[in-house]
C-alpha positions, 0 to 999 in steps of 0.5 A, a space after each residue: 400933145 406933141 404928134 410925130 408921124 413915123 411913116 408915110 401914109 394914112 395914120 389912125 385919126 386922133 382926137 382928144 377930149 380932156 385927157 381921153 385920147 380916141 384913135 380910129 381907123 376911119 372905118 368906124 372902129 375906135 379905141 379910146 385911152 384915158 391918159 389921166 388914168 394911164 399916168 403913173 409915177 414913172 413914164 408910161 408907154 402905150 402901144 397901139 396895134 391894128 390887125 384886120 381893121 381893129 385897133 387893140 392894145 394886145 400885141 399883134 398886127 402892125 404898130 398904129 401908134 405909141 403914146 408916151 405919157 410923162 410921169 406924174 408930177 407932185 407939188 408939196 402942200 402944207 396942212 395941219 398934219 404937216 407937209 403932203 405931196 398932192 398929184 397935179 393934173 396931167 400935162 397934156 402938152 408933155 404927152 407924145 403921140 407917135 402915129 404909124 401909117 395904117 396898112 392899105 388892106 383895112 
């Protein structure tokens, strides 16, 4: 995963377990996102906000993170019925995580 700090300050903590990204304010509140489930045939952009010390996918508050999940990749495999397209696992190295500093009022 490519991590990009967007502002100066303390960003959300982040941890990756397989394809599950967990963000935390450091104050005990966490938000987990399964990036494999978020992957689509086009790029997926997930915005994470922070308000009143809580992380949320709902608009409101300040930006905490933006996650860019690349489009799903396919390979062609041949079977008894001819060719078919098979989805490949998420390439976690191609995911971009932009982090903003958390507000000082957490």
